[in-house]
C-alpha positions in Angstrom: -2.6 -14.1 -23.8 -1.4 -12.3 -20.7 -0.6 -14.1 -17.4 -3.8 -12.5 -16.0 -5.9 -14.1 -18.7 -4.2 -17.5 -18.4 -4.8 -18.2 -14.7 -8.3 -19.0 -13.7 -9.8 -16.2 -15.8 -7.3 -13.6 -14.4 -5.3 -12.6 -11.4 -8.4 -11.1 -9.7 -10.2 -14.4 -10.0 -7.2 -16.2 -8.5 -7.0 -13.6 -5.7 -10.6 -14.3 -4.8 -10.1 -18.1 -4.9 -7.1 -18.1 -2.5 -8.5 -15.2 -0.4 -5.3 -13.2 -0.7 -5.1 -10.6 2.2 -5.7 -7.0 1.2 -4.8 -5.2 4.4 -1.9 -2.7 4.1 -1.7 -2.8 0.3 -2.5 0.9 -0.4 0.6 2.7 -2.0 2.6 4.2 0.9 4.2 7.0 -1.2 0.9 8.5 -2.6 0.7 11.4 -0.2 -0.9 13.7 -2.8 -2.7 13.2 -6.1 -2.8 14.8 -9.5 -5.7 13.5 -11.7 -5.9 14.7 -15.3 -8.8 14.1 -17.7 -7.9 12.2 -20.8 -10.3 10.2 -23.0 -7.9 7.5 -23.9 -6.8 5.1 -25.2 -4.3 4.8 -22.3 -1.0 2.9 -23.0 0.0 0.2 -20.5 2.9 2.3 -19.3 3.8 6.0 -19.8 1.6 8.7 -21.2 -0.6 8.9 -24.3 1.2 10.4 -27.4 -1.4 13.2 -27.7 -0.8 14.5 -24.1 1.0 17.9 -24.3 4.7 17.6 -23.5 4.4 20.1 -20.7 1.7 18.0 -19.0 3.5 14.8 -19.6 6.6 16.2 -18.0 4.8 17.2 -14.8 3.0 13.8 -14.6 6.4 12.0 -15.0 8.2 13.9 -12.2 5.2 13.9 -9.8 6.1 10.6 -8.1 9.5 12.0 -7.0 7.5 14.4 -4.8 5.1 11.6 -3.5 2.4 12.9 -5.8 0.5 10.1 -7.5 -0.4 11.0 -11.2 -3.6 9.5 -12.7 -5.4 9.9 -16.0 -9.2 10.0 -15.6 -12.3 9.9 -17.8 -16.0 9.8 -17.4 -17.5 6.2 -17.4 -19.7 6.7 -20.4 -19.4 7.2 -24.2 -19.0 11.0 -23.8 -15.9 10.3 -21.6 -14.2 8.8 -24.7 -14.7 11.9 -26.9 -11.9 14.5 -27.2 -12.7 17.7 -25.4 -11.3 21.2 -25.7 -11.4 21.6 -21.9 -10.1 19.1 -19.5 -10.8 18.6 -15.8 -7.9 18.4 -13.4 -8.1 17.4 -9.7 -5.4 18.1 -7.2 -5.6 16.5 -3.7 -3.1 16.7 -0.8 -2.5 18.1 2.6 -1.5 16.6 6.0 -3.5 14.1 7.9 -6.6 15.8 9.3 -6.2 18.6 6.9 -6.8 17.0 3.5 -8.1 19.1 0.6 -9.3 18.7 -2.9 -9.4 21.2 -5.8 -10.8 21.1 -9.3 -9.8 23.1 -12.3 -11.2 23.0 -15.9 -8.7 24.2 -18.4 -8.1 24.3 -22.2 -4.4 24.2 -21.7 -2.8 21.3 -19.7 0.4 23.3 -19.7 -1.3 24.9 -16.7 0.0 22.0 -14.7 3.5 23.6 -14.7 2.1 26.2 -12.2 1.9 23.5 -9.5 4.5 23.3 -6.7 4.6 19.6 -6.5 6.8 19.5 -3.5 4.3 21.5 -1.5 1.2 19.3 -2.2 1.7 16.4 0.2 1.8 18.3 3.5 0.9 21.9 2.6 -2.2 24.0 2.3 -4.4 24.0 -0.8 -2.5 25.7 -3.6 -5.4 27.6 -5.1 -4.8 25.9 -8.4 -8.5 25.3 -8.8 -11.8 25.7 -6.9 -12.3 23.8 -3.6 -14.4 20.7 -4.0 -16.8 20.2 -1.1 -17.5 16.5 -1.7 -15.3 13.5 -2.0 -14.3 11.9 -5.3 -14.2 8.3 -6.4 -11.7 6.8 -8.8 -12.2 3.2 -10.2 -9.3 1.6 -12.1 -10.3 0.4 -15.6 -6.8 0.4 -17.1 -7.3 -2.7 -19.2 -4.1 -2.3 -21.2 -2.1 -2.5 -18.0 -4.0 -5.5 -16.7 -7.1 -7.0 -18.3 -8.7 -7.6 -14.8 -9.0 -3.9 -14.3 -11.2 -3.5 -17.3 -13.1 -6.8 -16.7 -14.0 -6.0 -13.1 -13.5 -2.2 -12.9 -15.6 -1.0 -15.9 -18.9 -2.6 -14.6 -18.3 -1.1 -11.2 -17.6 2.4 -12.6 -20.8 2.2 -14.7 -22.8 1.1 -11.7 -21.7 4.0 -9.6 -22.1 6.5 -12.4 -25.6 5.2 -13.0 -26.4 6.0 -9.3 -25.3 9.5 -9.8 -22.1 9.2 -7.7 -19.0 11.4 -8.3 -17.0 8.7 -10.0 -14.3 8.6 -12.8 -12.5 5.8 -14.5 -8.8 6.0 -13.9 -5.4 4.5 -14.9 -3.5 2.0 -12.7 -4.1 2.3 -9.0 -1.9 -0.6 -8.0 -2.9 -4.1 -6.8 -4.5 -5.3 -10.0 -5.3 -8.7 -8.4 -7.7 -6.9 -6.1 -9.8 -5.5 -9.0 -12.2 -3.8 -9.0 -10.2 -1.2 -7.1 -11.6 2.1 -5.8 -9.7 5.1 -4.4 -11.4 7.9 -2.6 -10.0 11.5 -2.7 -8.9 13.5 -0.8 -8.8 10.8 1.9 -6.6 8.4 -0.1 -8.6 5.4 1.1 -8.4 2.2 -1.0 -11.0 -0.6 -1.4 -10.7 -3.7 -3.5 -12.4 -6.9 -4.7 -15.5 -4.9 -5.6 -18.2 -5.9 -7.9 -21.5 -4.3 -8.9 -23.3 -5.8 -5.9 -20.9 -4.5 -3.3 -19.6 -1.3 -4.9 -22.6 1.0 -4.1 -22.4 0.4 -0.4 -18.7 0.8 -0.3 -18.8 4.0 -2.4 -21.5 5.5 -0.2 -19.4 4.8 2.9 -16.4 6.4 1.3 -18.4 9.5 0.5 -19.3 9.7 4.2 -15.6 9.5 5.1 -15.9 5.9 6.3 -14.3 2.6 5.4 -15.7 -0.9 4.8 -13.5 -3.4 6.5 -14.3 -6.3 4.3 -13.0 -4.5 1.2 -10.5 -2.0 2.9 -7.0 -2.1 1.5 -5.6 0.8 3.6 -4.9 4.5 3.2 -2.5 5.8 0.6 0.5 7.8 1.9 1.1 5.8 5.0 3.0 2.6 5.8 1.3 -0.8 5.6 1.2 -1.1 9.4 
């Protein structure tokens, strides 16, 4: 049994009980994002063994350039099925000039084309097609922390059932605040979500707004 499971039903339950503050807990070094579709299973740390070596290498070095790597999948049974083509999202740009691109590829070795150093503060690289709407990521990484699956999976299914542009994703950080949601390309983080609160928070994110009661901060900037 993990520490998460042994304390009041998990770290997220304990966080709720003690009202742990969330402000300023978004990751300050995540100035750009690289989200790669993978059906799972996802190991607690590192990358799945079936991920191509070239893709794993890019994802491994990405944090050195302040690019946050994520694995993503659709929150339904089809999202667990292997697919010949994978969706890749890249987000970055300076404050006030954020952008989001999408590419569907049959070869994740394409990731080697990215200039990781240019993503955080530069123009859109043309790696994929521009995406005109925002994207929602909900952490469901149960092997990293059981709370993420326990709280995150119902939230992801709820948002998907409402037709919102949502993907399950690997570790977003701050497991005790599960369910956690990140919105791209803005990089805004919201936590302590459940099925009742998630729809309103997600709708606000898609309008480019934040919900103070659940707002953890904006990735890529300092806590203050």
